[in-house]
Every structure is written in C-alpha cells, then in structure tokens.
MOPAC internal coordinates of N, CA, C and O (Angstrom, degrees):
PM7 1SCF
backbone

  N    0.0000 0     0.00 0     0.00 0    0    0    0
  C    1.4552 1     0.00 0     0.00 0    1    0    0
  C    1.4889 1   108.03 1     0.00 0    2    1    0
  O    1.2310 1   123.26 1   -43.20 1    3    2    1
  N    1.3900 1   111.35 1   136.80 1    3    2    1
  C    1.5542 1   119.53 1  -176.28 1    5    3    2
  C    1.5078 1   109.40 1   -69.13 1    6    5    3
  O    1.2310 1   120.61 1   -23.69 1    7    6    5
  N    1.2904 1   116.44 1   156.31 1    7    6    5
  C    1.4657 1   124.67 1  -177.71 1    9    7    6
  C    1.6019 1   109.42 1   -64.24 1   10    9    7
  O    1.2310 1   119.48 1   142.80 1   11   10    9
  N    1.3307 1   118.59 1   -37.20 1   11   10    9
  C    1.4799 1   116.86 1   178.29 1   13   11   10
  C    1.5698 1   109.81 1   -67.77 1   14   13   11
  O    1.2310 1   119.55 1   139.69 1   15   14   13
  N    1.3470 1   118.46 1   -40.31 1   15   14   13
  C    1.4454 1   120.85 1   177.89 1   17   15   14
  C    1.5680 1   109.19 1   -57.82 1   18   17   15
  O    1.2310 1   120.93 1   135.47 1   19   18   17
  N    1.2706 1   115.83 1   -44.53 1   19   18   17
  C    1.4655 1   122.44 1   179.84 1   21   19   18
  C    1.5869 1   109.61 1   -60.49 1   22   21   19
  O    1.2310 1   118.80 1   138.63 1   23   22   21
  N    1.2793 1   119.89 1   -41.37 1   23   22   21
  C    1.3979 1   127.61 1  -177.75 1   25   23   22
  C    1.6029 1   106.87 1   -64.21 1   26   25   23
  O    1.2310 1   121.66 1   127.25 1   27   26   25
  N    1.4200 1   114.42 1   -52.75 1   27   26   25
  C    1.4069 1   118.85 1  -179.10 1   29   27   26
  C    1.5217 1   110.48 1   -61.65 1   30   29   27
  O    1.2310 1   118.74 1   139.77 1   31   30   29
  N    1.2770 1   120.01 1   -40.23 1   31   30   29
  C    1.4573 1   123.20 1   176.31 1   33   31   30
  C    1.4738 1   115.48 1   -62.78 1   34   33   31
  O    1.2310 1   120.31 1   142.40 1   35   34   33
  N    1.3143 1   117.01 1   -37.60 1   35   34   33
  C    1.4235 1   121.96 1   173.40 1   37   35   34
  C    1.4827 1   115.22 1   -62.86 1   38   37   35
  O    1.2310 1   121.11 1   132.53 1   39   38   37
  N    1.3543 1   115.48 1   -47.47 1   39   38   37
  C    1.4688 1   121.47 1   177.35 1   41   39   38
  C    1.5299 1   112.11 1   -58.13 1   42   41   39
  O    1.2310 1   122.64 1   140.30 1   43   42   41
  N    1.3574 1   112.55 1   -39.70 1   43   42   41
  C    1.4863 1   116.51 1  -178.19 1   45   43   42
  C    1.5548 1   107.23 1   -69.91 1   46   45   43
  O    1.2310 1   120.82 1   138.71 1   47   46   45
  N    1.2930 1   116.04 1   -41.29 1   47   46   45
  C    1.4898 1   115.04 1   179.25 1   49   47   46
  C    1.4807 1   114.43 1   -62.01 1   50   49   47
  O    1.2310 1   120.58 1   141.52 1   51   50   49
  N    1.3487 1   116.49 1   -38.48 1   51   50   49
  C    1.4757 1   120.63 1   175.75 1   53   51   50
  C    1.6048 1   108.76 1   -62.67 1   54   53   51
  O    1.2310 1   119.54 1   128.84 1   55   54   53
  N    1.2759 1   118.48 1   -51.16 1   55   54   53
  C    1.4391 1   122.40 1  -174.05 1   57   55   54
  C    1.4562 1   114.89 1   -69.34 1   58   57   55
  O    1.2310 1   119.62 1   146.05 1   59   58   57
  N    1.3857 1   118.33 1   -33.95 1   59   58   57
  C    1.4165 1   120.54 1  -175.85 1   61   59   58
  C    1.4974 1   117.32 1  -100.33 1   62   61   59
  O    1.2310 1   123.35 1   170.69 1   63   62   61
  N    1.4041 1   111.17 1    -9.31 1   63   62   61
  C    1.5065 1   116.09 1  -178.94 1   65   63   62
  C    1.4823 1   113.30 1    76.47 1   66   65   63
  O    1.2310 1   117.66 1  -155.47 1   67   66   65
  N    1.2456 1   122.06 1    24.53 1   67   66   65
  C    1.4064 1   127.86 1  -178.63 1   69   67   66
  C    1.5466 1   106.60 1  -102.69 1   70   69   67
  O    1.2310 1   120.78 1   -19.47 1   71   70   69
  N    1.2784 1   116.12 1   160.53 1   71   70   69
  C    1.4030 1   121.00 1   171.87 1   73   71   70
  C    1.5327 1   114.56 1   -66.30 1   74   73   71
  O    1.2310 1   119.81 1   -25.43 1   75   74   73
  N    1.3112 1   117.97 1   154.57 1   75   74   73
  C    1.5134 1   119.10 1  -179.60 1   77   75   74
  C    1.4567 1   109.73 1   -66.32 1   78   77   75
  O    1.2310 1   119.62 1   145.03 1   79   78   77
  N    1.3247 1   118.32 1   -34.97 1   79   78   77
  C    1.4169 1   122.79 1  -173.99 1   81   79   78
  C    1.5366 1   109.58 1   -65.92 1   82   81   79
  O    1.2310 1   121.89 1   138.13 1   83   82   81
  N    1.3530 1   113.99 1   -41.87 1   83   82   81
  C    1.4895 1   121.21 1   179.63 1   85   83   82
  C    1.5108 1   106.76 1   -63.26 1   86   85   83
  O    1.2310 1   119.36 1   131.32 1   87   86   85
  N    1.2771 1   118.83 1   -48.68 1   87   86   85
  C    1.4486 1   121.48 1  -177.26 1   89   87   86
  C    1.5673 1   113.31 1   -65.63 1   90   89   87
  O    1.2310 1   120.99 1   141.70 1   91   90   89
  N    1.3031 1   115.70 1   -38.30 1   91   90   89
  C    1.4625 1   117.31 1   175.07 1   93   91   90
  C    1.5006 1   110.25 1   -65.00 1   94   93   91
  O    1.2310 1   118.82 1   146.63 1   95   94   93
  N    1.3291 1   119.86 1   -33.37 1   95   94   93
  C    1.4556 1   117.59 1   177.14 1   97   95   94
  C    1.5413 1   110.62 1   -72.23 1   98   97   95
  O    1.2310 1   121.19 1   144.69 1   99   98   97
  N    1.3295 1   115.33 1   -35.31 1   99   98   97
  C    1.5006 1   119.22 1   179.17 1  101   99   98
  C    1.5365 1   108.96 1   -64.24 1  102  101   99
  O    1.2310 1   120.01 1   132.13 1  103  102  101
  N    1.3325 1   117.59 1   -47.87 1  103  102  101
  C    1.5162 1   121.69 1  -179.28 1  105  103  102
  C    1.5606 1   108.42 1   -58.91 1  106  105  103
  O    1.2310 1   120.67 1   133.78 1  107  106  105
  N    1.3473 1   116.32 1   -46.22 1  107  106  105
  C    1.4849 1   120.96 1  -176.17 1  109  107  106
  C    1.5493 1   107.93 1   -64.48 1  110  109  107
  O    1.2310 1   118.53 1   137.04 1  111  110  109
  N    1.2518 1   120.41 1   -42.96 1  111  110  109
  C    1.4727 1   124.86 1   178.21 1  113  111  110
  C    1.5057 1   111.17 1   -60.55 1  114  113  111
  O    1.2310 1   121.48 1   132.58 1  115  114  113
  N    1.3494 1   114.78 1   -47.42 1  115  114  113
  C    1.4873 1   121.23 1   176.48 1  117  115  114
  C    1.5647 1   113.11 1   -53.11 1  118  117  115
  O    1.2310 1   121.77 1   132.81 1  119  118  117
  N    1.3691 1   114.21 1   -47.19 1  119  118  117
  C    1.4260 1   117.93 1   178.84 1  121  119  118
  C    1.5485 1   112.63 1   -68.00 1  122  121  119
  O    1.2310 1   119.80 1   146.03 1  123  122  121
  N    1.2584 1   117.98 1   -33.97 1  123  122  121
  C    1.4501 1   122.33 1   175.63 1  125  123  122
  C    1.5335 1   109.57 1   -62.85 1  126  125  123
  O    1.2310 1   121.39 1   135.44 1  127  126  125
  N    1.3194 1   114.95 1   -44.56 1  127  126  125
  C    1.4984 1   116.96 1  -179.73 1  129  127  126
  C    1.5657 1   109.02 1   -67.49 1  130  129  127
  O    1.2310 1   118.66 1   145.29 1  131  130  129
  N    1.2545 1   120.17 1   -34.71 1  131  130  129
  C    1.3992 1   122.43 1   179.50 1  133  131  130
  C    1.5179 1   109.60 1   -66.32 1  134  133  131
  O    1.2310 1   118.15 1   136.59 1  135  134  133
  N    1.3641 1   121.13 1   -43.41 1  135  134  133
  C    1.4042 1   122.53 1   174.02 1  137  135  134
  C    1.4301 1   112.61 1   -63.81 1  138  137  135
  O    1.2310 1   117.10 1   138.26 1  139  138  137
  N    1.4195 1   123.13 1   -41.74 1  139  138  137
  C    1.3443 1   121.71 1   174.19 1  141  139  138
  C    1.4821 1   117.34 1   -57.30 1  142  141  139
  O    1.2310 1   121.12 1   139.65 1  143  142  141
  N    1.3564 1   115.45 1   -40.35 1  143  142  141
  C    1.4089 1   122.19 1  -179.41 1  145  143  142
  C    1.5107 1   112.10 1   -62.95 1  146  145  143
  O    1.2310 1   120.61 1   133.83 1  147  146  145
  N    1.4099 1   116.44 1   -46.17 1  147  146  145
  C    1.4131 1   125.39 1   177.03 1  149  147  146
  C    1.6171 1   110.93 1   -54.89 1  150  149  147
  O    1.2310 1   124.31 1   128.95 1  151  150  149
  N    1.3601 1   109.33 1   -51.05 1  151  150  149
  C    1.5005 1   113.83 1   177.77 1  153  151  150
  C    1.4584 1   115.85 1   -56.24 1  154  153  151
  O    1.2310 1   120.90 1   134.95 1  155  154  153
  N    1.3693 1   115.88 1   -45.05 1  155  154  153
  C    1.4615 1   118.92 1  -169.36 1  157  155  154
  C    1.5799 1   110.29 1   -87.11 1  158  157  155
  O    1.2310 1   120.63 1   146.26 1  159  158  157
  N    1.2700 1   116.41 1   -33.74 1  159  158  157
  C    1.5772 1   115.57 1  -178.79 1  161  159  158
  C    1.5471 1   110.31 1  -104.56 1  162  161  159
  O    1.2310 1   119.89 1   161.09 1  163  162  161
  N    1.2954 1   117.82 1   -18.91 1  163  162  161
  C    1.5424 1   115.83 1   179.51 1  165  163  162
  C    1.4883 1   113.70 1    80.74 1  166  165  163
  O    1.2310 1   119.39 1  -174.25 1  167  166  165
  N    1.3855 1   118.78 1     5.75 1  167  166  165
  C    1.4585 1   120.31 1  -178.36 1  169  167  166
  C    1.5197 1   106.98 1  -163.00 1  170  169  167
  O    1.2310 1   121.59 1   -40.47 1  171  170  169
  N    1.3075 1   114.55 1   139.53 1  171  170  169
  C    1.4751 1   120.34 1   169.25 1  173  171  170
  C    1.4310 1   111.03 1  -140.06 1  174  173  171
  O    1.2310 1   120.94 1   -51.97 1  175  174  173
  N    1.3066 1   115.80 1   128.03 1  175  174  173
  C    1.5426 1   120.37 1  -178.57 1  177  175  174
  C    1.5138 1   112.47 1  -111.59 1  178  177  175
  O    1.2310 1   117.48 1   -51.15 1  179  178  177
  N    1.2843 1   122.40 1   128.85 1  179  178  177
  C    1.4534 1   129.33 1   172.76 1  181  179  178
  C    1.5081 1   106.68 1  -111.80 1  182  181  179
  O    1.2310 1   119.85 1   -77.41 1  183  182  181
  N    1.2388 1   117.89 1   102.59 1  183  182  181
  C    1.4806 1   121.29 1  -179.95 1  185  183  182
  C    1.5928 1   107.47 1   -55.51 1  186  185  183
  O    1.2310 1   123.40 1   -48.20 1  187  186  185
  N    1.3255 1   111.09 1   131.80 1  187  186  185
  C    1.4460 1   118.44 1   179.41 1  189  187  186
  C    1.5186 1   112.56 1    84.34 1  190  189  187
  O    1.2310 1   118.06 1   162.23 1  191  190  189
  N    1.2705 1   121.31 1   -17.77 1  191  190  189
  C    1.4624 1   121.10 1   179.88 1  193  191  190
  C    1.5996 1   110.49 1  -108.84 1  194  193  191
  O    1.2310 1   121.55 1   128.22 1  195  194  193
  N    1.3409 1   114.64 1   -51.78 1  195  194  193
  C    1.5340 1   115.37 1   179.88 1  197  195  194
  C    1.4854 1   107.68 1   156.41 1  198  197  195
  O    1.2310 1   123.34 1     5.08 1  199  198  197
  N    1.3543 1   111.19 1  -174.92 1  199  198  197
  C    1.4494 1   121.89 1  -177.44 1  201  199  198
  C    1.5369 1   108.71 1  -124.06 1  202  201  199
  O    1.2310 1   121.24 1   -47.36 1  203  202  201
  N    1.3468 1   115.23 1   132.64 1  203  202  201
  C    1.3946 1   121.43 1   172.07 1  205  203  202
  C    1.6257 1   108.94 1  -106.78 1  206  205  203
  O    1.2310 1   122.91 1   -50.89 1  207  206  205
  N    1.2868 1   112.02 1   129.11 1  207  206  205
  C    1.5574 1   114.38 1  -172.25 1  209  207  206
  C    1.5669 1   108.23 1  -135.93 1  210  209  207
  O    1.2310 1   120.47 1   -34.32 1  211  210  209
  N    1.1944 1   116.71 1   145.68 1  211  210  209
  C    1.4822 1   127.13 1  -179.17 1  213  211  210
  C    1.5483 1   106.60 1   -76.65 1  214  213  211
  O    1.2310 1   119.90 1   -49.40 1  215  214  213
  N    1.2871 1   117.80 1   130.60 1  215  214  213
  C    1.4540 1   120.37 1   178.49 1  217  215  214
  C    1.5301 1   111.10 1  -135.98 1  218  217  215
  O    1.2310 1   120.05 1   -42.93 1  219  218  217
  N    1.3316 1   117.51 1   137.07 1  219  218  217
  C    1.4140 1   123.47 1  -174.35 1  221  219  218
  C    1.5331 1   112.46 1  -106.26 1  222  221  219
  O    1.2310 1   121.68 1   -56.38 1  223  222  221
  N    1.2705 1   114.38 1   123.62 1  223  222  221
  C    1.5444 1   118.95 1   175.07 1  225  223  222
  C    1.4545 1   105.30 1   -92.58 1  226  225  223
  O    1.2310 1   121.62 1   -52.01 1  227  226  225
  N    1.3197 1   114.51 1   127.99 1  227  226  225
  C    1.4719 1   119.00 1  -178.95 1  229  227  226
  C    1.5497 1   111.65 1   -72.75 1  230  229  227
  O    1.2310 1   123.87 1   -24.08 1  231  230  229
  N    1.3571 1   110.17 1   155.92 1  231  230  229
  C    1.5848 1   116.56 1   175.06 1  233  231  230
  C    1.4829 1   110.38 1   -63.31 1  234  233  231
  O    1.2310 1   121.04 1   -33.44 1  235  234  233
  N    1.3265 1   115.61 1   146.56 1  235  234  233
  C    1.5054 1   119.14 1   174.86 1  237  235  234
  C    1.5022 1   110.01 1  -150.52 1  238  237  235
  O    1.2310 1   123.56 1   -14.12 1  239  238  237
  N    1.3209 1   110.77 1   165.88 1  239  238  237
  C    1.4878 1   120.08 1   175.59 1  241  239  238
  C    1.4631 1   108.71 1  -112.17 1  242  241  239
  O    1.2310 1   122.55 1   -40.16 1  243  242  241
  N    1.3658 1   112.71 1   139.84 1  243  242  241
  C    1.4420 1   118.60 1  -176.43 1  245  243  242
  C    1.5507 1   109.89 1  -142.77 1  246  245  243
  O    1.2310 1   118.72 1     1.31 1  247  246  245
  N    1.2690 1   120.05 1  -178.69 1  247  246  245
  C    1.4517 1   123.08 1   178.61 1  249  247  246
  C    1.5589 1   104.60 1  -117.74 1  250  249  247
  O    1.2310 1   122.49 1   -44.39 1  251  250  249
  N    1.3451 1   112.84 1   135.61 1  251  250  249
  C    1.4795 1   120.60 1   177.16 1  253  251  250
  C    1.5908 1   105.25 1   -67.60 1  254  253  251
  O    1.2310 1   118.60 1   -52.29 1  255  254  253
  N    1.3297 1   120.28 1   127.71 1  255  254  253
  C    1.4701 1   117.84 1  -179.22 1  257  255  254
  C    1.4617 1   118.94 1   -63.71 1  258  257  255
  O    1.2310 1   121.37 1   149.53 1  259  258  257
  N    1.3623 1   114.99 1   -30.47 1  259  258  257
  C    1.5041 1   118.52 1  -174.45 1  261  259  258
  C    1.5353 1   111.15 1   -84.03 1  262  261  259
  O    1.2310 1   121.03 1   135.24 1  263  262  261
  N    1.3934 1   115.64 1   -44.76 1  263  262  261
  C    1.4283 1   119.66 1  -178.30 1  265  263  262
  C    1.4906 1   117.30 1   -93.76 1  266  265  263
  O    1.2310 1   120.38 1   157.20 1  267  266  265
  N    1.2842 1   116.88 1   -22.80 1  267  266  265
  C    1.4368 1   118.45 1   179.67 1  269  267  266
  C    1.5377 1   108.80 1    85.20 1  270  269  267
  O    1.2310 1   118.10 1   177.86 1  271  270  269
  N    1.2644 1   121.23 1    -2.14 1  271  270  269
  C    1.5059 1   126.53 1   177.47 1  273  271  270
  C    1.4884 1   111.64 1   -72.02 1  274  273  271
  O    1.2310 1   120.62 1   -35.70 1  275  274  273
  N    1.3383 1   116.43 1   144.30 1  275  274  273
  C    1.4659 1   120.18 1   179.42 1  277  275  274
  C    1.6232 1   104.34 1   -73.56 1  278  277  275
  O    1.2310 1   122.47 1   -34.46 1  279  278  277
  N    1.2487 1   112.88 1   145.54 1  279  278  277
  C    1.4801 1   122.91 1  -178.68 1  281  279  278
  C    1.5310 1   106.51 1  -135.29 1  282  281  279
  O    1.2310 1   122.81 1   -46.59 1  283  282  281
  N    1.3875 1   112.21 1   133.41 1  283  282  281
  C    1.5651 1   120.52 1   174.51 1  285  283  282
  C    1.5558 1   106.83 1   -96.05 1  286  285  283
  O    1.2310 1   119.43 1   -55.34 1  287  286  285
  N    1.2391 1   118.69 1   124.66 1  287  286  285
  C    1.4754 1   128.25 1   174.86 1  289  287  286
  C    1.4959 1   104.03 1  -101.72 1  290  289  287
  O    1.2310 1   118.58 1   -66.36 1  291  290  289
  N    1.3181 1   120.32 1   113.64 1  291  290  289
  C    1.4972 1   123.23 1   177.13 1  293  291  290
  C    1.4983 1   113.96 1   -69.91 1  294  293  291
  O    1.2310 1   122.24 1   -17.57 1  295  294  293
  N    1.2558 1   113.32 1   162.43 1  295  294  293
  C    1.5474 1   120.45 1   176.47 1  297  295  294
  C    1.4784 1   109.97 1   -61.42 1  298  297  295
  O    1.2310 1   117.87 1   -43.60 1  299  298  297
  N    1.3612 1   121.66 1   136.40 1  299  298  297
  C    1.4341 1   127.54 1   177.48 1  301  299  298
  C    1.4921 1   113.17 1  -136.16 1  302  301  299
  O    1.2310 1   122.96 1   -23.70 1  303  302  301
  N    1.3327 1   111.93 1   156.30 1  303  302  301
  C    1.4985 1   117.25 1  -176.28 1  305  303  302
  C    1.5576 1   103.32 1  -114.63 1  306  305  303
  O    1.2310 1   123.15 1   -30.50 1  307  306  305
  N    1.3322 1   111.57 1   149.50 1  307  306  305
  C    1.5170 1   120.40 1  -177.64 1  309  307  306
  C    1.5198 1   104.48 1  -149.10 1  310  309  307
  O    1.2310 1   122.07 1   -14.34 1  311  310  309
  N    1.3268 1   113.64 1   165.66 1  311  310  309
  C    1.4627 1   121.07 1   176.31 1  313  311  310
  C    1.5703 1   108.63 1  -107.58 1  314  313  311
  O    1.2310 1   121.95 1   -50.46 1  315  314  313
  N    1.3226 1   113.87 1   129.54 1  315  314  313
  C    1.5289 1   120.11 1   172.33 1  317  315  314
  C    1.4801 1   107.53 1  -105.45 1  318  317  315
  O    1.2310 1   122.83 1   -28.80 1  319  318  317
  N    1.3075 1   112.17 1   151.20 1  319  318  317
  C    1.5036 1   122.83 1   179.16 1  321  319  318
  C    1.4885 1   111.18 1  -119.91 1  322  321  319
  O    1.2310 1   120.55 1   -47.99 1  323  322  321
  N    1.2902 1   116.56 1   132.01 1  323  322  321
  C    1.4712 1   121.73 1   175.53 1  325  323  322
  C    1.5086 1   107.12 1  -119.15 1  326  325  323
  O    1.2310 1   120.43 1   -59.42 1  327  326  325
  N    1.3122 1   116.77 1   120.58 1  327  326  325
  C    1.4356 1   123.47 1   179.36 1  329  327  326
  C    1.4996 1   111.76 1   -67.16 1  330  329  327
  O    1.2310 1   121.57 1   -40.71 1  331  330  329
  N    1.4153 1   114.60 1   139.29 1  331  330  329
  C    1.5278 1   118.76 1   177.37 1  333  331  330
  C    1.5393 1   107.27 1   -72.42 1  334  333  331
  O    1.2310 1   122.56 1   -26.27 1  335  334  333
  N    1.2767 1   112.69 1   153.73 1  335  334  333
  C    1.4802 1   122.07 1   176.55 1  337  335  334
  C    1.5075 1   111.17 1   -57.67 1  338  337  335
  O    1.2310 1   119.72 1   135.26 1  339  338  337
  N    1.2598 1   118.13 1   -44.74 1  339  338  337
  C    1.5494 1   120.80 1   179.18 1  341  339  338
  C    1.4679 1   112.59 1   -58.74 1  342  341  339
  O    1.2310 1   120.78 1   136.48 1  343  342  341
  N    1.4101 1   116.11 1   -43.52 1  343  342  341
  C    1.5200 1   118.68 1   178.53 1  345  343  342
  C    1.4321 1   111.12 1   -68.15 1  346  345  343
  O    1.2310 1   119.33 1   136.11 1  347  346  345
  N    1.3853 1   118.88 1   -43.89 1  347  346  345
  C    1.4416 1   120.66 1   177.02 1  349  347  346
  C    1.4941 1   114.33 1   -56.50 1  350  349  347
  O    1.2310 1   121.08 1   135.49 1  351  350  349
  N    1.2750 1   115.55 1   -44.51 1  351  350  349
  C    1.4657 1   120.34 1   178.27 1  353  351  350
  C    1.5863 1   110.34 1   -62.89 1  354  353  351
  O    1.2310 1   121.06 1   137.59 1  355  354  353
  N    1.2801 1   115.59 1   -42.41 1  355  354  353
  C    1.5090 1   118.93 1   176.73 1  357  355  354
  C    1.4671 1   116.25 1   -63.98 1  358  357  355
  O    1.2310 1   121.53 1   145.42 1  359  358  357
  N    1.3582 1   114.68 1   -34.58 1  359  358  357
  C    1.4475 1   120.62 1   177.35 1  361  359  358
  C    1.5401 1   111.91 1   -70.95 1  362  361  359
  O    1.2310 1   122.52 1   147.66 1  363  362  361
  N    1.2889 1   112.79 1   -32.34 1  363  362  361
  C    1.5037 1   117.20 1  -174.98 1  365  363  362
  C    1.5191 1   113.16 1   -96.46 1  366  365  363
  O    1.2310 1   118.20 1  -176.07 1  367  366  365
  N    1.3258 1   121.03 1     3.93 1  367  366  365
  C    1.4975 1   118.63 1  -178.77 1  369  367  366
  C    1.4615 1   111.45 1   -91.78 1  370  369  367
  O    1.2310 1   120.10 1   180.00 1  371  370  369

C-alpha cells in the first residue's frame, strides 16, 4: 500500500472512529472500483476534482537512438486527467 493511501486511511480512521485496518481496506477498495470503472466505461468524473479518461496512443515506428535500428512501438492505452475548474481556481487563488 502506498504512503499516500496509508495517510488518507489514517486520517479517516481518526475522523470516523474506525480502525486503521478497516479504513485502509475501504480506501483500497475505492481505488479498485475507480480503476474498474475507468477500464469498463473509459471515463470517470469527480465533480469538483476532475475527469479521468482513457486515451489510446497509436502504434508507431521509430529508430533506437543507440543502435540506429528501427523499432516498432505497439499501440498502448493510458489514462489522462483533466482538472476541474473549481480545483484549478482553488489552486491558483
């Protein structure tokens, strides 16, 4: 479990009066659900936070910089994040 997840879980445990173990499990499950939603729908929006969207990088051919040999890079998928206006304004105020 990442350090940030641990910190969030500990803060929830203090605020909600639950055990740290339960809160860590809740945070981990929430992140798994977020991942599943992005994989299945291709987009997830959190109002006030931002939008996560699936993006596809097309396949391409390039040249290896050390050897000069041609290399094929296959198509890949990634997630892009777009910050919500409310968060962007809060960050820049």
